[in-house]
DORO-940647 format. One line per field, with one value per atom (N, C-alpha, C, O): atom name; residue in one letter; x, y, z. Coordinates in nm, 3 decimals. Each point is the difference from the previous one (the first is absolute). Layout:
N
atom	(CA ...)
type	(A ...)
X	(X ...)
Y	(Y ...)
Z	(Z ...)
This chain:
167
atom	(N CA C O N CA C O N CA C O N CA C O N CA C O N CA C O N CA C O N CA C O N CA C O N CA C O N CA C O N CA C O N CA C O N CA C O N CA C O N CA C O N CA C O N CA C O N CA C O N CA C O N CA C O N CA C O N CA C O N CA C O N CA C O N CA C O N CA C O N CA C O N CA C O N CA C O N CA C O N CA C O N CA C O N CA C O N CA C O N CA C O N CA C O N CA C O N CA C O N CA C O N CA C O N CA C O N CA C O N CA C O N CA C O N CA C O N CA C O N CA C O N CA C O N CA C O N CA C O N CA C O N CA C O N CA C O N CA C O N CA C O N CA C O N CA C O N CA C O N CA C O N CA C O N CA C O N CA C O N CA C O N CA C O N CA C O N CA C O N CA C O N CA C O N CA C O N CA C O N CA C O N CA C O N CA C O N CA C O N CA C O N CA C O N CA C O N CA C O N CA C O N CA C O N CA C O N CA C O N CA C O N CA C O N CA C O N CA C O N CA C O N CA C O N CA C O N CA C O N CA C O N CA C O N CA C O N CA C O N CA C O N CA C O N CA C O N CA C O N CA C O N CA C O N CA C O N CA C O N CA C O N CA C O N CA C O N CA C O N CA C O N CA C O N CA C O N CA C O N CA C O N CA C O N CA C O N CA C O N CA C O N CA C O N CA C O N CA C O N CA C O N CA C O N CA C O N CA C O N CA C O N CA C O N CA C O N CA C O N CA C O N CA C O N CA C O N CA C O N CA C O N CA C O N CA C O N CA C O N CA C O N CA C O N CA C O N CA C O N CA C O N CA C O N CA C O N CA C O N CA C O N CA C O N CA C O N CA C O N CA C O N CA C O N CA C O N CA C O N CA C O N CA C O N CA C O N CA C O N CA C O N CA C O N CA C O N CA C O N CA C O N CA C O N CA C O N CA C O N CA C O N CA C O N CA C O N CA C O)
type	(M M M M G G G G A A A A L L L L A A A A R R R R H H H H F F F F Q Q Q Q H H H H L L L L L L L L A A A A Y Y Y Y H H H H G G G G W W W W A A A A Y Y Y Y Q Q Q Q R R R R L L L L L L L L E E E E S S S S L L L L R R R R Q Q Q Q V V V V D D D D E E E E T T T T G G G G Y Y Y Y R R R R A A A A P P P P C C C C G G G G L L L L F F F F F F F F G G G G S S S S L L L L H H H H G G G G T T T T L L L L N N N N H H H H L L L L A A A A A A A A V V V V D D D D R R R R I I I I W W W W L L L L A A A A R R R R V V V V R R R R R R R R E E E E A A A A P P P P P P P P Y Y Y Y T T T T R R R R L L L L D D D D V V V V E E E E V V V V A A A A A A A A D D D D R R R R E E E E Q Q Q Q L L L L A A A A A A A A F F F F L L L L A A A A Q Q Q Q G G G G V V V V Q Q Q Q A A A A W W W W Q Q Q Q A A A A L L L L L L L L A A A A G G G G L L L L D D D D D D D D A A A A D D D D L L L L L L L L T T T T P P P P R R R R D D D D Y Y Y Y R R R R N N N N M M M M R R R R G G G G E E E E P P P P Q Q Q Q Q Q Q Q R R R R S S S S L L L L A A A A D D D D I I I I L L L L T T T T H H H H L L L L V V V V N N N N H H H H G G G G T T T T H H H H H H H H R R R R G G G G Q Q Q Q A A A A S S S S A A A A A A A A L L L L S S S S A A A A M M M M G G G G L L L L E E E E T T T T P P P P A A A A M M M M D D D D F F F F I I I I Y Y Y Y F F F F K K K K P P P P E E E E P P P P A A A A)
X	(12.020 0.069 -0.022 -0.053 0.101 -0.024 0.137 0.103 -0.131 0.122 0.133 0.112 -0.152 0.129 0.049 0.120 -0.212 0.050 0.123 0.113 -0.168 0.070 0.157 0.112 -0.139 0.086 0.117 0.099 -0.102 0.063 0.059 0.120 -0.225 0.067 0.122 0.094 -0.090 0.073 0.136 0.104 -0.092 0.078 0.101 0.123 -0.241 0.133 0.033 0.062 -0.093 0.028 0.138 0.104 -0.111 0.131 0.073 0.115 -0.141 0.038 0.126 0.124 -0.192 0.010 0.130 0.116 -0.162 0.114 0.092 0.066 -0.063 0.150 0.076 0.118 -0.195 0.120 0.033 0.123 -0.156 0.028 0.112 0.095 -0.106 0.073 0.154 0.105 -0.105 0.082 0.132 0.119 -0.218 0.051 0.085 0.122 -0.191 0.052 0.151 0.093 -0.075 0.101 0.126 0.119 -0.174 0.082 0.058 0.073 -0.059 0.042 0.148 0.091 -0.072 0.108 0.124 0.102 -0.165 0.086 0.036 -0.079 0.217 0.051 -0.011 0.009 -0.018 -0.072 0.069 -0.037 0.177 0.002 0.033 0.052 -0.086 -0.065 -0.151 -0.017 -0.105 -0.108 -0.017 -0.102 0.234 -0.042 0.086 0.021 0.025 0.100 -0.033 -0.084 0.113 -0.051 0.020 0.112 -0.224 0.019 -0.071 -0.035 0.026 -0.065 -0.157 -0.066 0.004 -0.158 -0.052 0.051 -0.146 -0.033 -0.016 -0.026 0.038 -0.015 0.137 -0.002 0.087 0.163 0.023 0.073 -0.155 0.053 -0.134 -0.103 0.118 -0.105 -0.113 -0.116 0.249 -0.124 -0.055 -0.103 0.171 -0.068 -0.131 -0.109 0.132 -0.125 -0.116 -0.115 0.166 -0.119 -0.060 -0.122 0.189 -0.037 -0.122 -0.081 0.095 -0.035 -0.144 -0.105 0.126 -0.139 -0.094 -0.113 0.174 -0.070 -0.074 -0.087 0.152 -0.063 -0.116 -0.110 0.138 -0.117 -0.093 -0.100 0.071 -0.092 -0.064 -0.108 0.175 -0.109 -0.017 -0.086 0.164 -0.033 -0.153 -0.093 0.073 -0.104 -0.077 -0.100 0.095 -0.111 -0.048 -0.115 0.203 -0.077 -0.094 -0.106 0.183 -0.088 -0.124 -0.096 0.092 -0.134 -0.148 -0.121 0.256 -0.130 -0.006 -0.059 0.096 -0.027 0.113 -0.018 0.121 0.083 0.112 0.060 -0.022 0.148 0.104 0.002 0.076 0.111 0.083 0.000 0.079 0.051 0.166 0.083 -0.040 0.103 0.025 -0.112 0.162 0.014 0.117 0.012 0.074 0.126 -0.060 -0.095 0.175 -0.030 0.125 0.029 0.058 0.134 0.020 0.085 -0.181 -0.007 0.032 -0.026 0.094 0.041 -0.079 0.028 -0.149 -0.083 -0.009 -0.094 0.267 -0.030 0.198 0.041 0.048 0.096 0.062 0.118 -0.158 0.059 -0.115 -0.102 0.142 -0.067 -0.098 -0.116 0.127 -0.137 -0.124 -0.115 0.178 -0.107 -0.111 -0.122 0.248 -0.057 -0.088 -0.113 0.185 -0.101 -0.155 -0.104 0.128 -0.147 -0.079 -0.109 0.167 -0.081 -0.043 -0.090 0.165 -0.081 -0.099 -0.108 0.143 -0.134 -0.123 -0.108 0.128 -0.121 -0.054 -0.121 0.223 -0.070 -0.072 -0.105 0.123 -0.092 -0.129 -0.097 0.102 -0.143 -0.036 -0.103 0.123 -0.092 -0.049 -0.108 0.171 -0.072 -0.145 -0.113 0.161 -0.050 -0.172 -0.121 0.194 -0.152 -0.103 -0.122 0.214 -0.076 -0.107 -0.101 0.182 -0.048 -0.137 -0.098 0.124 -0.141 -0.113 -0.100 0.082 -0.103 -0.062 -0.075 0.126 -0.041 -0.073 0.018 -0.112 -0.045 0.049 0.062 -0.079 0.058 -0.043 0.101 -0.220 -0.028 0.066 -0.030 0.109 0.063 0.140 0.055 0.010 0.131 -0.051 0.078 -0.165 -0.017 -0.017 0.005 -0.028 -0.053 0.136 0.090 -0.078 0.109 0.028 -0.096 0.217 0.032 0.106 0.106 -0.159 0.092 0.134 0.013 0.092 0.125 0.108 -0.027 0.158 0.081 0.109 0.028 0.049 0.122 0.108 0.002 0.109 0.146 0.012 0.022 -0.039 -0.021 -0.117 0.009 -0.104 -0.131 -0.097 -0.091 0.126 -0.120 -0.071 0.036 -0.208 -0.103 -0.013 0.021 -0.042 -0.014 -0.123 -0.043 -0.009 -0.083 0.003 0.044 -0.101 0.045 -0.097 -0.045 0.023 -0.075 0.067 0.122 -0.171 0.092 0.015 0.069 -0.118 0.045 0.120 0.067 -0.035 0.089 0.142 0.115 -0.151 0.099 0.055 0.109 -0.159 -0.021 0.136 0.099 -0.140 0.080 0.143 0.103 -0.134 0.139 0.078 0.110 -0.137 0.061 0.053 0.120 -0.196 0.064 0.081 0.072 -0.063 0.081 0.174 0.109 -0.165 0.139 0.029 0.120 -0.170 0.118 0.055 0.120 -0.212 0.048 0.168 0.108 -0.125 0.116 0.113 0.107 -0.127 0.146 0.009 0.114 -0.176 0.038 0.073 0.111 -0.145 0.108 0.094 0.099 -0.077 0.127 0.106 0.107 -0.180 0.108 0.028 0.115 -0.208 0.044 0.118 0.097 -0.132 0.152 0.108 0.105 -0.125 0.144 0.015 0.089 -0.131 0.028 0.076 0.098 -0.163 0.080 0.140 0.089 -0.103 0.139 0.094 0.119 -0.165 0.110 0.024 0.055 -0.090 0.005 -0.033 0.059 -0.169 -0.074 -0.163 -0.028 -0.047 -0.093 -0.134 -0.019 -0.070 -0.116 -0.108 0.012 -0.103 -0.100 -0.137 -0.014 -0.079 -0.107 -0.071 -0.014 -0.071 -0.072 -0.152 -0.118 0.157 -0.089 -0.124 0.002 -0.153 -0.121 -0.041 -0.032 0.051 -0.036 0.056 -0.035 0.168 0.025 -0.103 -0.011 -0.055 -0.067 -0.131 -0.060 0.000 -0.132 -0.021 0.104 -0.203 0.044 -0.100 -0.102 0.152 -0.047 -0.132 -0.021 -0.083 -0.150 -0.033 0.101 -0.170 -0.048 -0.081 -0.050)
Y	(6.058 -0.061 -0.100 0.046 -0.191 -0.060 -0.016 0.027 -0.092 -0.012 -0.049 0.050 -0.167 -0.055 0.080 0.023 0.023 0.097 0.105 0.019 0.038 0.113 -0.081 0.051 -0.140 -0.085 0.004 0.063 -0.138 0.011 0.121 0.018 0.084 0.135 0.038 0.061 -0.091 0.068 -0.085 0.066 -0.231 -0.067 0.058 0.007 0.035 0.054 0.145 0.073 -0.029 0.176 -0.083 -0.002 -0.046 -0.077 -0.055 0.044 -0.117 -0.036 0.145 0.000 0.075 0.091 0.072 -0.001 0.064 0.015 -0.076 0.036 -0.162 -0.076 0.029 0.035 -0.052 0.041 0.125 -0.007 0.136 0.107 -0.016 0.077 -0.138 0.009 -0.082 0.063 -0.163 -0.043 0.070 0.021 0.003 0.143 0.063 -0.011 0.097 0.108 -0.057 0.080 -0.179 -0.049 -0.048 0.000 -0.036 -0.068 0.128 -0.040 0.199 0.084 -0.019 0.057 -0.161 0.041 -0.106 -0.047 0.037 -0.163 0.082 0.054 -0.065 0.081 -0.125 -0.122 0.153 -0.083 -0.134 -0.103 0.140 -0.161 -0.095 -0.104 0.141 -0.068 -0.037 -0.121 0.216 -0.048 -0.113 -0.064 0.056 -0.081 -0.105 -0.071 0.067 -0.140 -0.106 0.031 -0.147 -0.139 -0.005 0.015 -0.039 0.021 -0.148 -0.016 -0.063 -0.139 0.033 -0.077 0.136 -0.007 -0.083 -0.002 -0.050 -0.090 0.061 -0.074 0.184 0.042 0.145 0.110 -0.174 0.042 0.112 0.010 0.129 0.125 0.038 -0.065 0.214 0.064 0.071 0.038 -0.044 0.054 -0.101 0.021 -0.171 -0.091 -0.018 -0.010 0.006 -0.026 0.102 -0.030 0.147 0.146 -0.044 -0.011 -0.026 -0.044 -0.117 -0.010 -0.046 -0.155 0.052 -0.015 0.087 0.024 0.104 -0.020 0.088 0.054 -0.051 0.058 -0.170 -0.080 -0.052 0.009 -0.077 -0.072 0.061 -0.053 0.156 0.078 0.052 0.059 -0.082 0.058 -0.175 -0.030 -0.048 -0.130 -0.032 -0.040 0.057 -0.048 0.072 -0.057 0.185 0.112 -0.018 0.030 -0.079 -0.055 -0.127 -0.029 -0.027 -0.117 0.011 -0.024 0.067 0.050 0.078 -0.017 0.131 0.049 -0.078 0.049 -0.147 -0.105 0.059 -0.029 0.104 0.019 -0.072 -0.028 -0.013 -0.044 0.012 0.109 -0.196 0.041 0.112 0.000 0.104 0.097 -0.051 0.070 -0.195 -0.039 -0.141 -0.050 -0.010 -0.185 -0.031 -0.112 0.220 -0.072 0.082 0.077 -0.114 0.069 0.036 0.017 0.001 0.045 0.183 0.087 -0.109 0.110 0.148 0.022 0.076 0.111 0.106 0.044 -0.005 0.086 0.132 0.071 -0.021 0.156 -0.021 -0.064 0.145 -0.015 0.079 -0.032 0.143 0.085 -0.031 -0.061 0.128 -0.015 0.122 -0.030 0.173 0.059 -0.042 0.000 -0.044 -0.121 -0.076 -0.007 -0.068 -0.129 0.068 -0.034 0.110 0.078 0.043 -0.021 0.079 0.017 -0.056 0.022 -0.166 -0.112 -0.081 -0.077 0.075 -0.069 0.081 -0.047 0.190 0.056 0.005 0.014 -0.030 0.019 -0.144 -0.026 -0.069 -0.139 -0.005 -0.061 0.117 0.008 0.041 -0.061 0.219 0.072 -0.062 0.057 -0.156 -0.074 -0.091 -0.041 -0.025 -0.098 0.053 -0.045 0.163 0.098 0.026 -0.017 0.056 0.034 -0.082 0.014 -0.118 -0.144 -0.090 -0.068 0.107 -0.016 0.073 -0.043 0.181 0.091 -0.045 -0.004 -0.029 -0.042 -0.172 -0.067 0.040 -0.172 0.019 0.106 -0.196 0.016 -0.169 -0.088 0.069 -0.097 -0.124 -0.062 0.009 -0.138 0.015 -0.096 0.186 -0.008 -0.053 -0.091 0.138 -0.050 -0.148 -0.081 0.029 -0.120 -0.140 -0.121 0.196 -0.069 -0.077 0.074 -0.186 -0.056 0.063 0.027 -0.017 0.074 -0.123 -0.040 0.009 -0.064 0.066 0.118 -0.214 0.092 -0.110 -0.119 0.164 -0.097 0.030 0.118 -0.226 0.071 -0.018 -0.066 0.157 -0.031 -0.129 0.025 -0.151 -0.125 0.028 -0.082 0.136 0.014 -0.119 -0.051 0.017 -0.130 0.078 0.113 -0.174 0.098 0.029 -0.105 0.193 0.003 0.094 0.091 -0.138 0.077 0.066 -0.055 0.200 0.059 0.118 0.067 -0.053 0.120 0.116 -0.006 0.098 0.157 0.054 0.102 -0.148 -0.034 -0.045 0.059 -0.193 -0.082 0.070 0.001 0.051 0.061 0.116 -0.008 0.068 0.151 -0.023 0.070 -0.186 -0.052 -0.030 0.034 -0.126 -0.028 0.098 -0.001 0.106 0.111 0.079 0.022 0.008 0.065 -0.043 0.084 -0.262 -0.067 -0.030 -0.026 0.046 -0.078 0.176 0.028 0.033 0.167 -0.011 0.016 -0.048 0.002 -0.084 0.057 -0.174 -0.076 0.049 0.015 0.016 0.086 0.128 0.046 0.016 0.118 -0.049 0.051 -0.130 -0.061 -0.032 0.055 -0.145 -0.030 0.103 -0.004 0.122 0.102 0.076 0.029 -0.006 0.075 -0.096 0.044 -0.191 -0.058 -0.003 -0.035 0.080 0.005 0.168 0.039 0.059 0.115 -0.024 0.059 -0.146 0.000 -0.106 -0.001 -0.075 -0.057 0.093 -0.014 0.114 0.073 0.116 0.099 -0.102 0.097 0.127 0.102 -0.118 0.141 -0.022 -0.108 0.207 0.054 -0.088 0.000 -0.068 -0.074 0.088 0.060 -0.059 0.040 -0.100 -0.122 0.226 -0.104 0.043 0.119 -0.259 -0.025 -0.069 0.028 -0.090 -0.062 0.059 0.124 -0.202 0.042 0.110 0.119 -0.223 0.085 0.145 0.064 -0.018 0.122 0.118 0.116 -0.167 0.056 0.010 0.088 -0.178 -0.003 0.107 0.014 0.075 0.078 -0.088 -0.065 0.082 -0.055 0.075 0.115 -0.226 -0.013 0.149 0.044 0.016 0.113 -0.046 0.087)
Z	(-13.543 0.013 0.136 0.101 -0.108 0.130 0.038 -0.062 0.213 0.085 -0.051 0.015 -0.082 -0.103 -0.107 -0.012 -0.074 -0.075 0.076 -0.045 0.163 0.048 0.069 0.005 0.025 0.058 -0.084 0.037 -0.169 -0.153 -0.022 -0.016 0.015 -0.023 0.092 -0.053 0.177 0.094 -0.008 0.007 -0.023 -0.038 -0.123 -0.005 -0.106 -0.132 0.052 -0.077 0.191 0.022 0.059 -0.067 0.160 0.057 -0.097 -0.004 -0.068 -0.164 -0.033 -0.001 -0.016 -0.065 0.075 -0.043 0.165 0.112 0.066 0.097 -0.161 0.061 -0.125 0.002 -0.118 -0.101 0.011 0.008 -0.001 0.017 0.132 0.005 0.056 0.128 -0.038 0.015 -0.049 -0.078 -0.075 0.026 -0.138 -0.138 0.082 -0.013 0.125 0.059 0.076 -0.004 0.054 0.073 -0.085 0.030 -0.132 -0.121 -0.048 -0.091 0.097 -0.029 0.030 -0.062 0.184 0.086 -0.063 0.050 -0.178 -0.061 -0.148 -0.079 0.073 -0.145 -0.134 0.016 -0.071 -0.173 -0.016 -0.057 0.141 0.004 0.063 -0.040 0.159 0.117 -0.066 -0.019 -0.022 -0.037 -0.103 -0.026 -0.030 -0.112 -0.010 -0.098 0.199 0.002 0.070 0.085 -0.082 0.027 0.140 0.048 0.031 0.175 0.063 0.117 -0.205 0.093 -0.034 0.070 -0.125 0.018 -0.144 -0.113 0.155 -0.109 -0.145 -0.095 0.083 -0.125 -0.023 -0.055 0.114 -0.003 0.055 0.098 -0.176 0.113 0.039 -0.020 0.097 0.033 -0.105 0.009 -0.142 -0.090 -0.066 -0.064 0.070 -0.074 0.076 -0.056 0.227 0.075 -0.035 -0.033 0.044 -0.043 -0.122 0.009 -0.158 -0.080 -0.025 -0.092 0.173 0.038 0.043 -0.063 0.199 0.060 -0.137 -0.044 0.021 -0.078 -0.161 -0.065 0.040 -0.106 0.052 -0.055 0.185 0.019 0.033 -0.048 0.119 0.026 -0.126 0.001 -0.101 -0.126 -0.065 -0.082 0.128 -0.094 0.078 -0.071 0.201 0.050 -0.034 -0.045 0.043 -0.065 -0.141 -0.032 -0.054 -0.090 0.002 -0.056 0.137 0.006 0.035 -0.073 0.202 0.062 -0.106 -0.009 -0.070 -0.129 -0.102 -0.096 0.083 -0.088 -0.135 -0.119 0.163 -0.152 0.010 0.104 -0.256 -0.043 0.116 0.058 -0.020 0.111 -0.053 -0.123 0.182 -0.062 0.007 -0.058 0.132 0.003 -0.044 0.014 -0.042 0.013 0.106 0.048 -0.014 0.104 0.135 -0.005 0.132 0.102 0.029 0.118 -0.209 0.046 -0.117 -0.017 -0.017 -0.125 0.084 0.118 -0.221 0.061 -0.078 -0.111 0.202 -0.042 0.002 -0.036 0.111 -0.029 0.051 0.096 -0.203 0.054 0.072 0.017 0.044 0.129 0.078 -0.032 0.169 0.160 -0.044 0.030 -0.099 -0.010 -0.060 0.041 -0.169 -0.064 0.054 -0.014 0.105 0.022 0.160 0.038 0.014 0.104 -0.033 0.062 -0.168 -0.094 0.000 0.052 -0.149 -0.024 0.083 -0.032 0.202 0.086 0.059 0.034 -0.017 0.033 -0.067 0.058 -0.236 -0.090 0.035 0.003 0.025 0.031 0.092 -0.021 0.153 0.074 -0.003 0.044 -0.121 -0.020 -0.091 -0.034 -0.044 -0.094 0.055 -0.043 0.161 0.077 0.065 -0.016 0.096 0.080 -0.099 0.021 -0.110 -0.118 -0.030 -0.015 0.010 -0.030 0.104 -0.018 0.132 0.141 0.032 0.060 -0.126 0.053 -0.072 0.072 -0.184 -0.048 0.027 -0.072 0.175 0.059 0.103 0.060 -0.012 0.070 0.138 -0.060 0.157 0.096 -0.105 -0.032 -0.029 -0.039 -0.147 -0.070 0.008 -0.118 0.068 -0.062 0.181 0.037 0.032 -0.051 0.106 0.043 -0.128 0.021 -0.152 -0.124 -0.071 -0.039 0.026 -0.029 -0.189 -0.072 0.034 -0.103 -0.058 0.048 -0.137 -0.150 -0.035 -0.033 0.046 -0.075 -0.042 0.014 -0.071 -0.038 0.082 0.023 0.031 0.057 -0.098 -0.103 0.172 -0.125 -0.119 -0.119 0.167 -0.081 -0.068 -0.091 0.073 -0.083 0.059 -0.065 0.195 0.058 0.040 0.034 -0.029 0.020 0.162 0.061 0.006 0.170 0.030 -0.072 0.208 0.066 0.128 0.100 -0.102 0.139 0.015 -0.093 0.216 0.037 -0.017 -0.006 -0.003 -0.023 0.122 0.008 0.092 0.141 0.053 0.084 -0.150 0.013 -0.092 0.045 -0.172 -0.087 0.100 0.057 -0.050 0.092 0.127 0.020 0.044 0.126 -0.025 0.058 -0.188 -0.068 -0.033 0.054 -0.143 -0.037 0.130 0.017 0.051 0.095 0.099 0.053 0.006 0.032 -0.063 0.050 -0.183 -0.099 -0.004 0.001 -0.003 -0.001 0.131 0.017 0.096 0.129 -0.007 0.019 -0.044 -0.022 -0.069 0.057 -0.194 -0.069 0.071 -0.014 0.072 0.069 0.120 0.015 0.064 0.096 -0.046 0.048 -0.151 -0.067 0.015 0.060 -0.150 -0.024 0.156 0.032 0.041 0.109 0.076 0.061 -0.081 0.039 -0.056 0.053 -0.195 -0.081 0.034 -0.076 0.146 0.030 0.147 0.046 0.000 0.149 0.004 0.085 -0.192 -0.053 -0.040 0.028 -0.097 -0.024 0.085 -0.048 0.167 0.118 -0.014 0.037 -0.099 -0.025 0.097 0.052 -0.044 0.043 -0.051 -0.122 0.200 -0.087 0.061 0.107 -0.174 -0.031 0.107 -0.007 0.108 0.056 -0.070 -0.030 -0.028 -0.095 0.085 -0.022 0.089 0.086 -0.015 0.001 -0.022 -0.021 0.153 0.002 0.121 0.082 0.046 0.099 -0.232 0.028 -0.089 0.039 -0.155 -0.054 0.006 -0.062 0.136 0.046 0.097 0.064 -0.023 0.107 0.140 -0.023 0.136 0.114 -0.002 -0.039 0.098 0.049 0.054 0.055 -0.053 0.062 0.165 0.071)
């Protein structure tokens, strides 16, 4: 595995770790608060996490050249927190498995896909993976801000807290 592929494996590991940190933090929120609209783009904490789960799988299907699993970005992929946590973890594992069979050249090769409107697009897998992790960071940050607005403790999810310091 080349340096670029190792880098993206590390980013995907961070992606999964950050999901776990957020999900652990959400245990302090009762079910009503978890599902209540709280000013997030996808309404509630539950809606935001479902959006992330759906998008991770939509991108995975695009890269695998499969039919899109969802036609909407606000779909509910899992009805409860435990199912959703498992679904998110399985998605990260699927990405890691896909990446394990690729080399750096594969990551830089343009891939054709269609966006949600069906329009043809082309990006390298490196760009797609960068987007995937940054998109997750964006919405996890929104969820963290919602927790803060509720007066609750927020998790540290910055990459620097995941990445070990250099020896």
